[in-house]
C-alpha positions as CSV (number, residue, x, y, z in Angstrom):
1,M,-8.0,3.7,1.2
2,D,-8.3,6.7,3.9
3,L,-10.3,8.4,1.0
4,N,-13.9,7.6,0.0
5,I,-14.4,7.4,-3.7
6,D,-15.5,11.2,-4.1
7,E,-12.6,12.2,-2.2
8,L,-10.3,10.3,-4.6
9,I,-12.1,11.8,-7.3
10,A,-11.7,15.4,-6.0
11,W,-7.8,14.6,-5.5
12,L,-7.5,13.3,-9.1
13,A,-9.3,16.6,-10.3
14,R,-6.9,18.7,-8.5
15,I,-4.0,17.0,-10.3
16,G,-5.7,17.0,-13.8
17,Q,-6.7,13.3,-14.0
18,P,-10.2,12.1,-15.1
19,K,-12.6,10.7,-12.5
20,F,-12.8,7.3,-13.9
21,R,-9.1,6.6,-12.7
22,A,-10.6,6.4,-9.1
23,G,-12.2,3.2,-9.9
24,Q,-9.0,1.9,-11.5
25,I,-7.1,2.8,-8.5
26,R,-9.7,1.5,-6.0
27,R,-9.9,-2.0,-8.1
28,W,-6.2,-2.4,-7.9
29,L,-6.0,-1.7,-4.1
30,V,-8.9,-3.9,-3.4
31,Q,-9.0,-6.8,-5.9
32,R,-5.5,-7.2,-7.4
33,R,-2.6,-8.6,-5.4
34,I,0.1,-5.8,-5.9
35,Q,2.6,-4.3,-3.4
36,S,3.1,-0.9,-4.8
37,F,1.7,1.8,-6.9
38,E,4.1,1.0,-9.8
39,E,2.3,-2.2,-10.4
40,M,-0.8,-0.3,-11.5
41,T,0.2,-0.7,-15.2
42,D,-2.8,0.7,-16.6
43,L,-2.5,4.0,-15.0
44,P,-0.2,6.6,-16.5
45,A,3.4,6.8,-15.3
46,E,2.9,10.4,-14.0
47,L,-0.1,9.5,-12.0
48,R,1.7,6.3,-10.4
49,T,4.6,8.8,-9.7
50,L,2.3,11.2,-7.8
51,L,0.5,8.3,-6.0
52,T,3.9,7.1,-4.6
53,A,4.8,10.5,-3.5
54,E,1.5,11.6,-2.0
55,F,0.5,8.4,-0.3
56,R,1.4,5.3,1.6
57,F,0.6,2.0,-0.3
58,S,-0.2,0.5,3.2
59,P,-0.8,1.8,6.6
60,F,1.6,-0.4,8.2
61,E,4.7,-2.6,7.7
62,I,5.0,-6.4,8.4
63,V,7.3,-6.8,11.3
64,R,6.9,-10.7,11.6
65,H,5.2,-13.3,9.4
66,Q,4.7,-16.7,11.0
67,I,3.7,-19.9,9.0
68,S,2.4,-23.0,10.6
69,K,2.7,-26.6,9.3
70,D,-0.9,-26.3,8.8
71,E,-0.7,-23.4,6.6
72,T,-2.0,-20.9,9.1
73,E,-0.3,-17.5,8.5
74,K,0.1,-14.9,11.3
75,L,1.3,-11.2,10.7
76,L,2.6,-8.8,13.3
77,L,2.0,-5.3,11.9
78,R,3.4,-2.1,12.9
79,L,1.3,1.0,12.5
80,Q,2.5,4.3,11.5
81,D,2.6,5.5,15.1
82,G,4.8,2.5,16.1
83,E,2.0,0.6,17.6
84,L,1.5,-3.4,16.7
85,V,-1.4,-5.4,16.0
86,E,-2.0,-8.9,14.6
87,C,-4.0,-10.6,12.0
88,V,-4.4,-14.1,10.9
89,L,-5.1,-16.2,7.7
90,M,-6.6,-19.8,8.4
91,R,-7.0,-22.3,5.7
92,D,-9.7,-25.1,5.8
93,P,-10.6,-27.4,2.8
94,D,-13.6,-25.3,1.8
95,R,-12.7,-21.8,3.3
96,R,-10.2,-19.3,3.7
97,T,-10.8,-17.2,6.9
98,V,-9.2,-13.9,8.0
99,C,-9.2,-13.0,11.6
100,I,-8.6,-9.2,12.3
101,S,-7.8,-6.8,15.2
102,T,-9.9,-3.5,16.1
103,Q,-7.9,-2.2,18.6
104,V,-4.1,-1.7,19.9
105,G,-4.5,-3.8,23.0
106,C,-7.5,-4.5,24.8
107,A,-9.4,-3.1,28.0
108,M,-11.5,-6.1,28.9
109,G,-9.0,-8.0,31.0
110,C,-9.8,-11.6,30.1
111,V,-7.3,-13.5,32.4
112,F,-6.5,-16.1,29.7
113,C,-6.0,-13.6,26.9
114,A,-2.5,-12.1,26.0
115,S,-4.3,-9.3,24.0
116,G,-5.0,-7.3,27.3
117,L,-1.9,-7.9,29.4
118,L,-0.5,-4.5,28.3
119,G,-3.7,-2.6,28.5
120,V,-5.5,-0.7,25.6
121,K,-3.7,2.1,23.6
122,R,-6.2,3.2,21.0
123,N,-9.0,2.0,18.7
124,L,-7.7,1.2,15.2
125,K,-8.9,3.5,12.2
126,P,-11.4,2.0,9.6
127,T,-8.4,1.9,7.1
128,E,-6.1,0.1,9.6
129,I,-9.0,-2.7,10.1
130,I,-9.7,-3.0,6.3
131,E,-6.0,-3.4,5.3
132,Q,-5.5,-6.3,7.5
133,V,-7.9,-8.1,5.3
134,L,-6.3,-6.8,2.2
135,V,-2.8,-7.4,3.1
136,L,-3.6,-11.0,3.7
137,H,-5.7,-11.2,0.4
138,R,-2.6,-10.0,-1.3
139,M,-0.5,-12.7,0.1
140,M,-2.7,-15.7,-0.7
141,K,-2.1,-17.9,-3.7
142,P,-3.6,-17.1,-7.1
143,D,-6.3,-19.6,-6.9
144,E,-7.4,-18.6,-3.3
145,R,-9.7,-16.0,-2.0
146,I,-11.1,-14.9,1.4
147,T,-14.4,-16.5,2.1
148,N,-14.9,-15.6,5.7
149,V,-13.7,-12.8,8.2
150,V,-13.9,-13.1,11.9
151,V,-13.5,-10.0,14.1
152,M,-11.8,-12.0,16.9
153,G,-8.4,-10.4,17.0
154,I,-7.0,-8.1,19.4
155,G,-9.3,-5.6,21.2
156,E,-13.2,-5.7,21.8
157,P,-14.8,-4.8,18.3
158,L,-17.9,-3.3,20.0
159,A,-15.7,-0.9,22.0
160,N,-14.5,0.6,18.5
161,Y,-18.1,0.4,17.2
162,Q,-18.0,3.1,14.7
163,G,-14.4,2.0,13.1
164,L,-15.9,-1.6,13.1
165,M,-19.0,-0.4,11.4
166,D,-17.1,1.7,8.9
167,S,-14.7,-1.1,7.9
168,L,-17.4,-3.7,7.7
169,T,-19.6,-1.5,5.3
170,F,-16.4,-1.4,2.9
171,L,-15.9,-5.2,3.3
172,T,-19.4,-5.9,2.3
173,A,-20.1,-3.2,-0.3
174,K,-20.2,-4.2,-4.0
175,D,-17.9,-1.5,-4.8
176,G,-15.7,-2.4,-1.9
177,F,-14.5,-6.1,-1.1
178,G,-17.8,-7.5,-1.6
179,L,-18.0,-10.0,1.1
180,G,-21.6,-11.3,2.3
181,A,-22.5,-10.0,5.5
182,R,-23.4,-13.7,6.7
183,R,-19.7,-14.5,6.1
184,I,-18.6,-12.0,8.7
185,T,-18.5,-12.9,12.5
186,V,-18.2,-10.2,15.1
187,S,-17.0,-11.5,18.5
188,T,-17.7,-9.6,21.8
189,V,-17.3,-9.9,25.3
190,G,-20.7,-8.9,25.7
191,L,-21.5,-5.0,25.7
192,P,-25.4,-5.3,25.7
193,D,-26.2,-1.7,24.4
194,K,-23.7,-2.3,21.6
195,I,-25.0,-5.7,20.7
196,R,-28.6,-4.3,20.2
197,E,-27.2,-1.3,18.1
198,L,-25.4,-3.8,15.8
199,A,-28.6,-5.6,15.5
200,Q,-30.3,-2.5,14.4
201,S,-27.8,-2.0,11.8
202,G,-29.8,-3.9,9.4
203,Q,-26.9,-6.2,8.5
204,Q,-26.8,-10.0,9.3
205,Y,-23.6,-10.3,10.6
206,N,-22.9,-13.5,12.9
207,L,-22.5,-12.5,16.6
208,A,-20.2,-14.6,18.8
209,V,-20.3,-13.9,22.6
210,S,-17.3,-14.8,24.7
211,L,-19.0,-16.3,27.7
212,H,-16.4,-18.4,29.2
213,A,-18.2,-19.3,32.3
214,P,-21.9,-20.2,33.3
215,N,-22.4,-18.1,36.2
216,D,-21.6,-14.6,37.2
217,A,-19.1,-15.3,40.2
218,L,-17.0,-17.2,38.0
219,R,-17.2,-15.1,34.9
220,T,-16.3,-12.2,36.7
221,E,-13.1,-13.9,37.9
222,I,-12.3,-14.7,34.1
223,V,-13.8,-11.6,32.4
224,P,-13.5,-8.6,35.0
225,V,-15.8,-6.2,33.0
226,N,-18.8,-8.9,33.7
227,K,-18.9,-7.4,37.3
228,S,-20.8,-4.4,35.6
229,I,-22.8,-6.0,33.1
230,G,-23.8,-9.6,34.3
231,I,-24.5,-12.8,32.3
232,Q,-28.4,-12.2,32.0
233,E,-28.2,-8.8,30.7
234,I,-25.9,-10.3,28.0
235,L,-28.2,-13.2,27.3
236,L,-31.0,-10.8,26.8
237,A,-29.3,-8.6,24.4
238,A,-28.1,-11.8,22.5
239,D,-31.8,-12.8,22.5
240,D,-32.8,-9.5,20.9
241,Y,-30.1,-10.0,18.5
242,F,-31.3,-13.2,17.4
243,E,-35.0,-11.9,17.1
244,M,-34.0,-8.8,15.0
245,T,-31.4,-10.5,12.6
246,G,-32.6,-14.3,12.6
247,R,-29.0,-15.2,13.0
248,R,-28.2,-18.1,15.7
249,I,-25.9,-16.8,18.5
250,S,-22.6,-18.7,19.1
251,Y,-21.4,-18.7,22.4
252,E,-17.5,-19.0,22.8
253,Y,-16.3,-20.9,25.9
254,V,-12.3,-21.0,26.3
255,L,-11.9,-24.2,28.3
256,M,-9.3,-23.7,31.0
257,S,-8.0,-26.7,33.1
258,G,-9.5,-26.8,36.7
259,I,-11.2,-23.4,36.4
260,N,-14.2,-23.8,34.1
261,D,-13.9,-27.2,32.5
262,Q,-15.5,-29.4,35.2
263,P,-18.7,-31.3,34.5
264,E,-20.9,-29.2,36.7
265,H,-19.7,-26.2,34.7
266,A,-20.9,-28.0,31.6
267,A,-24.4,-28.7,33.2
268,E,-24.7,-25.3,34.4
269,L,-24.2,-23.9,31.0
270,A,-26.5,-26.2,29.4
271,S,-29.1,-25.0,31.8
272,L,-28.2,-21.3,31.2
273,L,-28.7,-21.7,27.3
274,R,-31.6,-24.3,27.2
275,G,-34.4,-23.0,24.8
276,R,-32.1,-20.4,23.1
277,N,-31.2,-21.0,19.3
278,A,-27.6,-21.2,20.3
279,H,-24.3,-22.8,19.2
280,V,-21.5,-23.3,21.8
281,N,-18.0,-23.2,20.5
282,L,-15.6,-25.0,22.8
283,I,-12.0,-23.6,22.7
284,P,-9.3,-25.4,24.4
285,M,-7.0,-22.4,25.6
286,N,-4.0,-21.8,23.7
287,G,-0.8,-21.8,25.8
288,V,0.6,-18.3,26.8
289,S,4.0,-18.5,28.7
290,E,3.1,-15.5,30.7
291,L,0.0,-17.2,31.9
292,L,-0.4,-20.1,34.4
293,M,-3.8,-21.4,32.8
294,T,-3.6,-24.6,30.5
295,A,-5.9,-26.3,28.4
296,P,-7.8,-29.3,29.7
297,R,-7.0,-32.9,28.6
298,D,-8.5,-34.0,25.5
299,P,-10.7,-36.7,27.5
300,D,-11.9,-33.7,29.9
301,T,-12.8,-31.6,26.5
302,Q,-14.9,-34.4,25.3
303,Q,-16.5,-35.0,28.4
304,F,-17.7,-31.5,28.5
305,L,-18.9,-31.7,25.0
306,E,-20.8,-34.7,25.6
307,I,-22.7,-33.1,28.8
308,L,-23.9,-30.3,26.5
309,E,-25.0,-32.5,23.8
310,H,-26.8,-35.1,26.0
311,R,-28.7,-32.1,27.5
312,G,-29.6,-30.7,24.1
313,I,-27.3,-28.1,23.5
314,T,-25.5,-27.7,20.0
315,A,-21.7,-27.8,20.5
316,T,-18.4,-28.2,18.8
317,V,-14.9,-28.2,19.7
318,R,-12.7,-25.6,17.9
319,K,-10.1,-27.2,15.9
320,R,-6.7,-25.6,16.7
321,K,-4.9,-23.7,14.1
322,G,-1.2,-22.6,14.1
323,A,-0.3,-24.8,17.3
324,D,3.3,-24.6,16.1
325,I,3.6,-20.9,16.0
326,D,2.5,-18.1,18.3
327,A,-1.2,-18.7,17.7
328,A,-2.7,-17.3,21.0
329,C,-4.4,-13.9,20.4
330,G,-2.0,-11.1,21.2
331,Q,0.8,-13.4,21.9
332,L,3.2,-12.3,18.9
333,R,2.5,-8.7,19.9
334,L,3.1,-9.3,23.5
335,N,6.4,-11.3,22.9
336,R,7.6,-8.4,20.7
337,E,6.8,-5.7,23.2
338,T,8.2,-7.6,26.0
339,G,11.4,-9.1,24.4
340,I,10.4,-12.6,24.7
341,P,11.6,-14.7,21.9
342,S,8.8,-15.9,19.4
343,R,8.6,-19.4,18.1
344,E,10.4,-20.0,14.9
345,T,9.2,-17.9,12.2
346,T,9.8,-18.1,8.4
347,K,10.0,-14.5,7.5
348,T,11.0,-11.5,9.8
349,A,11.5,-7.7,9.4
């Protein structure tokens, strides 16, 4: 997968194999649910042996595999340099959504998020991003298929812009994974220049802005990088994204009890977004043992939602997935790195 199709054809030519084998190999890797080169049964045995000798089948190994009662599956993956990332498969009646990471760690410093507690190590390579989708695809049931991808895992996607775009290009290409651009959502803390660059890519990806506060003072406490950006600059960039792509903007708002979940916060958020084609995605915080913040009570979440709706803002509360496993973004990696026991899992390497 590190090779494009022309590079794969060139490698095949060097070992005396016809170029049509490149298409066969790529189809096996992307469309079929196999775990080794040996399973590519329409390739000559000699070619399968050479593939096994010269390439890794996957750029990582599965270190931990958790399965929730609601059938959410979460993987902790060890990369070739020993670093760890996560990806998740979420099941709903009408969709199968994969959540993927773009960096090892995160530099944004959001106070509620386990992903950034250990800082950022490096960007993921496009293959490392793509393979998260493929490994979950291979693990699914025969009658299942991935319908949606959300780039909401570990890392700030727009801080790894080229790696992100190279991977999304493959995931949406007809000779790649073949997923529609409108079925992909990119989540960002809000990097205005990169938001506009994404808009200019010509693709209609969905954009989700991690807002989490209705004013700069509070947002800078929750999202430290906001100090050098500011909410208004982010909103203007998001407005430009809507103008250029026609895609409604989602604003993610993680609710933390006693911090950003009060009625006055809801009223201020409604004023901030009034007149914009926006959707607010309210997310009760996932518990992380290393952090003191907690999710609000259900009645408080409902009150926040009702204030937004009463003031004309479209909003929903995100249904929690994987509540009985280490569901919070970066939590499984953090537990592994710090030696904190994870919740019970079904498979461990």
